[in-house]
ZAMARGU-4260 file (C-alpha; in steps of 0.2 Angstrom, whole numbers, plus 5000, padded with zeros to 4 digits):
<rodrens>
0) 5523/5570/5399 | 5522/5583/5413 | 5537/5593/5412 | 5541/5597/5428 | 5556/5589/5437
5) 5569/5595/5424 | 5574/5613/5415 | 5567/5607/5397 | 5574/5620/5383 | 5561/5624/5371
10) 5568/5626/5355 | 5573/5609/5346 | 5593/5615/5343 | 5594/5618/5361 | 5587/5599/5365
15) 5600/5593/5357 | 5612/5604/5367 | 5608/5596/5382 | 5620/5585/5392 | 5632/5590/5380
20) 5626/5579/5366 | 5626/5588/5350 | 5645/5593/5352 | 5649/5573/5357 | 5640/5566/5341
25) 5649/5581/5331 | 5661/5575/5335 | 5660/5558/5330 | 5654/5562/5314 | 5668/5574/5310
30) 5681/5562/5312 | 5672/5547/5303 | 5671/5560/5288 | 5689/5564/5289 | 5694/5544/5290
35) 5684/5539/5276 | 5689/5555/5265 | 5707/5551/5268 | 5706/5532/5264 | 5696/5537/5249
40) 5708/5549/5241 | 5722/5536/5247 | 5714/5523/5235 | 5719/5534/5216 | 5724/5551/5213
45) 5709/5551/5202 | 5698/5547/5214 | 5702/5563/5226 | 5687/5573/5219 | 5677/5561/5225
50) 5685/5565/5244 | 5682/5581/5239 | 5665/5579/5236 | 5660/5565/5250 | 5667/5581/5262
55) 5657/5594/5253 | 5640/5583/5252 | 5642/5577/5270 | 5645/5596/5278 | 5627/5599/5269
60) 5619/5584/5273 | 5627/5582/5292 | 5632/5599/5298 | 5612/5605/5295 | 5603/5590/5303
65) 5594/5592/5318 | 5600/5578/5327 | 5585/5573/5334 | 5587/5554/5331 | 5603/5553/5339
70) 5594/5564/5354 | 5580/5552/5351 | 5592/5536/5356 | 5601/5547/5369 | 5586/5553/5380
75) 5575/5536/5377 | 5595/5526/5385 | 5593/5540/5400 | 5575/5536/5400 | 5578/5516/5404
80) 5591/5523/5417 | 5607/5524/5408 | 5622/5532/5415 | 5627/5550/5405 | 5647/5543/5405
85) 5657/5530/5404 | 5656/5515/5390 | 5638/5513/5388 | 5634/5534/5388 | 5648/5533/5371
90) 5642/5518/5364 | 5625/5530/5363 | 5634/5543/5354 | 5642/5532/5342 | 5624/5523/5338
95) 5616/5541/5339 | 5631/5547/5326 | 5627/5529/5314 | 5609/5533/5314 | 5614/5552/5307
100) 5625/5544/5293 | 5612/5531/5289 | 5600/5547/5286 | 5614/5556/5275 | 5616/5540/5265
105) 5596/5538/5265 | 5595/5558/5257 | 5609/5556/5246 | 5597/5542/5239 | 5581/5549/5240
110) 5586/5565/5231 | 5589/5556/5216 | 5574/5545/5216 | 5566/5563/5218 | 5576/5571/5206
115) 5579/5585/5219 | 5586/5602/5215 | 5590/5609/5230 | 5596/5599/5252 | 5595/5611/5264
120) 5598/5627/5254 | 5611/5620/5243 | 5612/5609/5228 | 5608/5591/5229 | 5624/5579/5228
125) 5617/5574/5210 | 5615/5590/5205 | 5633/5596/5210 | 5641/5579/5202 | 5633/5586/5186
130) 5638/5603/5187 | 5654/5596/5189 | 5655/5584/5173 | 5648/5598/5161 | 5659/5610/5168
135) 5673/5600/5164 | 5669/5596/5148 | 5670/5577/5151 | 5661/5565/5139 | 5646/5557/5141
140) 5630/5563/5149 | 5632/5574/5165 | 5615/5569/5173 | 5618/5551/5173 | 5636/5554/5179
145) 5628/5566/5192 | 5616/5552/5198 | 5631/5538/5198 | 5641/5550/5208 | 5629/5551/5222
150) 5621/5535/5222 | 5640/5528/5227 | 5640/5543/5239 | 5626/5537/5248 | 5635/5518/5247
155) 5651/5525/5256 | 5640/5535/5270 | 5631/5522/5273 | 5646/5510/5274 | 5653/5522/5287
160) 5636/5522/5296 | 5639/5500/5299 | 5657/5504/5304 | 5652/5519/5318 | 5639/5506/5322
165) 5652/5492/5327 | 5664/5506/5335 | 5649/5507/5345 | 5644/5491/5350 | 5663/5484/5353
170) 5660/5495/5368 | 5647/5486/5375 | 5645/5467/5371 | 5633/5462/5383 | 5619/5471/5371
175) 5628/5471/5355 | 5619/5457/5346 | 5599/5463/5352 | 5606/5482/5346 | 5613/5475/5331
180) 5599/5467/5326 | 5585/5480/5328 | 5598/5492/5318 | 5597/5476/5302 | 5580/5479/5306
185) 5576/5499/5303 | 5588/5498/5288 | 5578/5484/5280 | 5562/5493/5283 | 5567/5510/5278
190) 5574/5500/5260 | 5558/5492/5259 | 5550/5509/5263 | 5558/5516/5247 | 5551/5503/5238
195) 5535/5507/5243 | 5536/5525/5238 | 5543/5524/5223 | 5530/5510/5217 | 5516/5521/5223
200) 5521/5534/5212 | 5520/5522/5197 | 5504/5515/5201 | 5486/5522/5196 | 5483/5538/5208
205) 5466/5548/5213 | 5451/5537/5208 | 5450/5530/5226 | 5457/5544/5240 | 5454/5531/5252
210) 5467/5520/5246 | 5478/5530/5240 | 5479/5538/5258 | 5480/5521/5267 | 5497/5517/5252
215) 5504/5535/5256 | 5505/5531/5275 | 5509/5512/5273 | 5525/5523/5265 | 5527/5535/5277
220) 5528/5521/5291 | 5538/5512/5281 | 5549/5524/5274 | 5550/5537/5289 | 5542/5533/5304
225) 5553/5517/5309 | 5571/5528/5309 | 5565/5542/5313 | 5558/5540/5327 | 5554/5522/5334
230) 5570/5513/5331 | 5581/5528/5341 | 5568/5524/5354 | 5570/5507/5354 | 5590/5507/5352
235) 5592/5518/5367 | 5582/5506/5376 | 5593/5490/5371 | 5609/5501/5375 | 5602/5505/5392
240) 5601/5484/5395 | 5582/5489/5397 | 5577/5470/5389 | 5567/5468/5373 | 5550/5471/5383
245) 5554/5487/5388 | 5561/5491/5371 | 5547/5486/5361 | 5534/5497/5371 | 5545/5514/5366
250) 5545/5507/5349 | 5526/5507/5349 | 5526/5523/5357 | 5538/5528/5342 | 5528/5524/5327
255) 5513/5536/5329 | 5526/5551/5331 | 5535/5546/5316 | 5519/5545/5307 | 5514/5561/5313
260) 5535/5570/5309 | 5532/5564/5291 | 5516/5572/5291 | 5523/5589/5297 | 5536/5586/5282
265) 5523/5584/5269 | 5511/5600/5276 | 5527/5609/5276 | 5533/5602/5256 | 5518/5613/5251
270) 5515/5626/5264 | 5533/5629/5270 | 5545/5645/5268 | 5559/5641/5258 | 5569/5650/5267
275) 5569/5642/5283 | 5563/5624/5276 | 5578/5626/5262 | 5569/5619/5249 | 5559/5630/5234
280) 5539/5634/5240 | 5532/5618/5232 | 5546/5607/5226 | 5533/5591/5232 | 5522/5596/5219
285) 5531/5598/5206 | 5539/5582/5212 | 5521/5571/5211 | 5524/5566/5227 | 5509/5554/5233
290) 5506/5561/5250 | 5491/5558/5264 | 5491/5579/5260 | 5485/5575/5244 | 5474/5562/5244
295) 5465/5570/5257 | 5463/5585/5245 | 5457/5573/5232 | 5446/5566/5242 | 5439/5583/5246
300) 5438/5587/5227 | 5430/5575/5219 | 5426/5586/5203 | 5429/5600/5196 | 5441/5618/5193
305) 5449/5615/5209 | 5454/5595/5206 | 5460/5598/5190 | 5472/5611/5195 | 5478/5602/5207
310) 5479/5580/5196 | 5490/5595/5185 | 5501/5604/5193 | 5506/5585/5203 | 5523/5580/5194
315) 5525/5598/5185 | 5543/5601/5185 | 5540/5620/5178 | 5526/5625/5190 | 5527/5643/5192
320) 5526/5650/5210 | 5509/5658/5208 | 5504/5640/5203 | 5511/5634/5219 | 5499/5648/5227
325) 5485/5642/5219 | 5485/5624/5221 | 5489/5627/5240 | 5472/5639/5241 | 5463/5624/5233
330) 5470/5610/5246 | 5464/5624/5259 | 5447/5625/5253 | 5447/5606/5251 | 5446/5603/5271
335) 5463/5592/5269 | 5476/5603/5277 | 5464/5605/5292 | 5462/5588/5292 | 5480/5581/5291
340) 5483/5595/5306 | 5470/5586/5315 | 5478/5567/5313 | 5495/5575/5319 | 5487/5580/5332
345) 5480/5563/5335 | 5496/5553/5332 | 5505/5564/5343 | 5492/5562/5358 | 5494/5543/5353
350) 5511/5541/5357 | 5512/5554/5374 | 5500/5543/5379 | 5509/5526/5377 | 5527/5536/5382
355) 5517/5540/5399 | 5512/5522/5401 | 5527/5518/5400 | 5541/5516/5415 | 5553/5530/5410
360) 5562/5541/5424 | 5569/5559/5423 | 5580/5569/5416 | 5575/5557/5401 | 5554/5556/5401
365) 5554/5576/5403 | 5569/5576/5388 | 5557/5565/5378 | 5542/5574/5380 | 5549/5590/5373
370) 5558/5580/5356 | 5541/5574/5355 | 5532/5592/5353 | 5547/5598/5344 | 5546/5583/5331
375) 5526/5590/5327 | 5526/5609/5332 | 5540/5614/5320 | 5543/5626/5302 | 5559/5613/5295
</rodrens>
């Protein structure tokens, strides 16, 4: 997609700042977070801690986000002829905020399922709740308390996403049913993807790398590709009044891009710089994540010491940084890293080819091209 008719920024952060999008989404998120915290505190004095936790954890999850989902929705709307101001524009901002809230809820639950220690450089919600329980000397299991608190907090944020979307769609009643249906379908897909992720973690792994990769890709398409890229593009088109056919076209373009986006995350989960990603080096290995990268490494290591090292490292919570370094070397030697990088490029090119074929207009066309590149060419 040629970047010729619009001065497009070159960094992800700057991309989201164009047309004042970030501050508008941030404003919606801040207002909703404050309103929800006040509502929680008003239920009972004992719930005040939950309100504080909501504010603290939401600040970590929402303040550190890239806002690329909101940006994809906004620029798809603009690329389909949507105006930069007016009721429809405000509805897109609200839908973008709903997408960000939905992601925050998903991350809160995902961190519990993955037993993650940190998120964006701070303790995860279940770890924070557990620490509060232990520090207060309360009765019962601190870990279970922490998990329960994080799950319930995720539920609250999910409710916030529904409220934000409902308020947004009240501005555009003519397209509200289609947008609501697409958003609901996205949510079902993500929850199903989460279950498939839990399932693939439990099923036998390693005997058939080709089948393992197929299952891993099915998980990332359902769990991440749709709500990260394809659905925001679809929602933006629907909010612009572009109709179902054109919305389906950009959704189709977004699926391979969303897959490439998640593959980049999987690479960063093993090879990323903790100072940039906000997660310890090799955390995905300690969590035992069954990814395309691991499946490709298994395929390239049919036997021998390297395969044994990789198999024993997966799911080892005590894996040292030195062991992570050795596993990284094994993955590189297997050819898996270069193969996944090639797959990311192929998926990116498929997506941009489909976007090129769509009837998109400036400046949204150019901005979507720049965001597509930012999704796959990043370090966090």
